[in-house]
N, C-alpha and C positions, 0 to 999 in steps of 0.2 A: 685869732690873728695877732693878738698882742704878744704871743710867745715867739712869733717869727722875728728873725733879725731884720733890720731895716732894708737890707738888700733883697731878702726873700719877700718882704712886704711889697717892695716896688715891683718885683717880678709878678706877684699875684695880682697887683693892680693892673699891670700891662696885659696879663692874660684876660682879666675881666673886661678890659677895654675892647678886646677882640670879641665882639658879640657873637659872631658866627662860631668861633671855637669854644667860647664859654658855654653857650647853650647846647652845642654839640656834646660837650662833656656831660652836661646834665642829662640829655636825652640818652646818651650811651649808658650812663649809670643806671637810669631807670630801666632801660631794656635789659641790662645785665641782671639787675635785681629781679625783674619779672621772670627771666629765664632760670635764675637760681630757684625760684619757687614754682617751677613748671608743674610739679605734682599737685599744687594747690589750684592751678588754673586749668590744666587739661589732664583728666584722669578717668579711666574707665571703671574705677572703683570709688565708692563714696568716700567723702572726707570723714563724716561722722555718721554713725548709725545708732539710734536710740531704740533698743529692742528689749521689751519686757523689763523696763525700769533700769536697764544697764546701757552704758555707753561703749561703743566699739569704734575703733579707728582703722578702717580697712586699708587706707592709703599708706599706713605705717606697718600694719601687721596682717599676715595672712590668716584668714578664718576659713573653717570648713562649713559645709551646709548643715552639719549636725549642730553647730553652734547656734543656728537659727531655726532649729526644729526639723531639719531635713533628715531623711533616712540614711544618707551616706556621709562618710567622712572625707569626701572629695573637696577640693578647693571651691569656695563659693563663687558662683557665676552671678554677679549682680545684674547682668543684663537678662537673666532668665525671668520670664513673666511670672512664673510660680513664686520664685524667691522675692521678686519685687512686690508682688501682692501681699505676701506674708509679712514683709517688713513694714509696709504701709498700714496693715491691719493691726500690728502689734507695737507700733511706734512711729518714728519718722526718720527720714534719710536726708542728709545734706550732701548735695553733689557739687562738684567743681563746675564752673561756668561752661566748660567744654567736656562733654562726657566721653571723651576718647583719650586714651593714653598714647604713648609713642608707637606702640606696636598693635594697638587695638584695631580690629577690623569691623566695619559697619555691615553686619549681616542683614540688617533690617531694610536696607535700600533695595529697590526693585530695578535700579538703573545699573547697567554693566559698569565695571571698573575700567578706567578711572571715571568717576561720576562728577558732574559739574557742581559748582557751589549751590548749596541749598540751605534750608533752615536747620537741618541736622549737621551738615558739614559746611561751615561758613566759607571755606576756600576750596571745597570739593574734596575728593579722595584721590589717592594715587593709584597706580596700576595694581597694587596689592590690596586695595581697600582701606588703607590707613588714612586717617584724617590729616589733611595737608597742614592745617593751622597748628595742630598738636605737634606734628613732626618738625615744622618750622621752629616752634618754641623750644623743643628738646634739642634740635640740631644746632640752634643758635647757642645754647648753653655749652654744648660739647665744643663747638668751634671757638668760642671765647675762652673757655678754660684751657683748651689745647694751645691756643695762641698765647695766652698769658704765661703758661708753664714753659712753652718753648722759648718765649722771649726772655723769661727770667733765667733759665738754665744756660741758654746760649750766650746771654749777655754777661753772666758771671764768668763763664769760661773765657769769653773773648776779652773781657776787661782784664782779667788776671794775666792772660797771655800777652796782651799789649803792654801791660804795666811792666812785666818782667823784661820784655824785649827792649822797651824804651829806657828803662832805668839802667840796665847793665850794658846795653849796647854791644859793640864789638862782635865777637864770634857768636854770642848768644842771640843777638839781633840778626846776624847774617844767617845762621842755621835756622832760626825761627822763621824768617821770611822765605827761605827755600822750602821748608816743610809746608808752610801755608800755600805756597804756589803749587806744590804737588797735590796737596790734600784738596784744595779748592777745585782742582781739575778732575777730580774723581766723578764719574757719571752716577750721580746720586739716584736718579730715577731708575736707571738700569739695575743698580744694586738692589733697590727696593723691589723691583719686579722679580729679580732673581731669588731674593730671600723669601718673597711671598709664595713662591712655588714650593718652598720647603717648610716655612713656618706660617701658621695662621696669624695674620696681622690682628693686633688689638690696639687699644688706646696707648698703653705704655710702651709697646713695641715700636709703634710709629713715632712716639715722642722721643724714644732713645735714638732711633735711627736719624731722625731729623736734627736732633741736637748734635749728634756725632758729626754730621756734615754741614751744619748751619751755624757754627759758633764764630765764624771768621768775620762777621759783618762789622763788629766794633773794634777789631784789633787795630786797624789802621788809624782810627781816630784817637784811641787811647795811646797807642805807640807814639804818634806824632806829638801829642801833648806832653808825654813823659820825656821825649827827646828834647823838647823845647825848654822844659823847666828843670831838667837835671843839672844844668850848669848855672842855675841861679845862685846868688850869693847865700841865701838862707839855707839852701840845700847843701851847699858845700860847707857852710858853718856847722850844720847839724852833723854831717859826716865827720868833720874834724873833732867835734865834741864827743864822738863815739856813739851817737844814736844808731840803733840797729837799722839795717836796711828795711826790715819789715815795718818798723814804726814810721820811717821816712815815707815809704810807699803809701801806707794806709792813711796816715794822719796829715801829711804835708803835701803830697803830690796828687793822690787820688781825688780829693775834693775838687781840685781845679779841672781834672779830666772829666769829672762827672757832669760838669756844666754842659760840655759839648755832647756827652753821651746821652743825657736825658732827652735832648731834642730829637734823637733818632729813635727812641723807644716806641712811640706811637706808630711810626712807619714800619718798624720791625714787627710789631704786633699785627699790623695790616698784612704784611707779607706772610706771617705765620698762619693766619687764618686762610689766606689764599692757597698756601701749600697744602693744608688738609683738604680744602675743597677740591683742588686739582687732583689729588690722589684718590679721593672718593669718586670723582667724576670718571677717572680712568679705570676704576675698579680695583685699585691696589691700596685702598685706605682701610676704613673701619670694617669690622665683620659685616657680612650680609644681613640686612634687616635693621642695622643701626640707623637711628635718625640722623640725617646728614644733609647739609645744603648741597654738597656736591652730588650726592645720590639723587636728590630731587631734580637737579639740573640734568642729570643723565636720563631720568624718567621723562622730563620734558622734551629732550632730544628724541627719545624713542617713541614718544606718543604725541606727534604733532597734531593729532586730531583733538588733543586735550590741551589747548593753549594756556589754561590757568596754571598748569604745573610749571612750565618754563617761565611764565610771567611772574608768578609768585616767588620762585626761587631767585630769579634775576633781581627783582626789587628788594628782596630780603638781603641778599648779598651786597647789592649796590648801596643800600641805605647804611648797612653796617660799616662797609669800607669807607664810604664818604664821611661818615661821622669821625672815623679814626683819622682820616686825612686832615679834616678841619681841626681836630684836636692837636694833631702834630704841628700844623702851621701855627696855631696859637701858642703852643709850648715853645716852638722855635723863636717866635717873636718875643716871648716873655724873657727868654734867656739871652737874647741878642744884646750885647753890650752897647752897640751903636744906638739903641733905642732907649737907653737908660735916662736920657734927658729929653 
């Protein structure tokens, strides 16, 4: 903290005073780290296998049955009783706390899918036999990573567009605003539905489409800040001294605009996660079978006799978005000049 400037130290202190937002930041960080290590928490393959004085790491590398004394070179099925018995007789196996991966099916259950919570599946199984808790864990990781990348890319484009419009003004600002008005009126959902009938959607395809139509959120904030500061004396002095436009924008004007911009980022992240969830719920999101909060919501709607699906998906999404809202409020208060004293 000693490396921070006095202004940033005061902002950090105000953020910590907002207990709700401060602890939400910690909880969100822990949840994000846990989701990043999903393979170590929920996996249908062992983490470590000690077989005949050798160590194997199945969650990182694919092994065949022949590696463990089997007759075939097919991929090892660690749920197979024969292979499990052989591994236990010739060494030991370290499993993840949840013995199901994102797409693993519980063939051992005698209850029809979707099955209710049990000792094997703590939050039950979905309509395809997948473990709900494992899919929530992997789906949360995809949702947060998608939201972070969408927020980053769309914010960079929006900030640059707003900076150029606000700095140069005149016709650049006029034509830029007319383009944004037309572009923001494009029916994004209909275009995604149309393109989905031609191209198989995937993570990067969805990210590109949503960035293409979702970069306008910060343009107005940055543009207004640049229009306000471009006539300041120190900006005019820098222009008179021959300082390049690029240097003035990046070094002198952008830091002022970033104060207002940073307060919007948690809310943009919240909206980005909601966008992916909505697309998955409508069936135009990630490929079929991908772990997704929206897909689990859809399963809850289609299987009202299995209330644990809808309840689990709702609370998972509600907790995640609530944490982001609390963080956004804390960041907004921390950067609020009226609360500096």
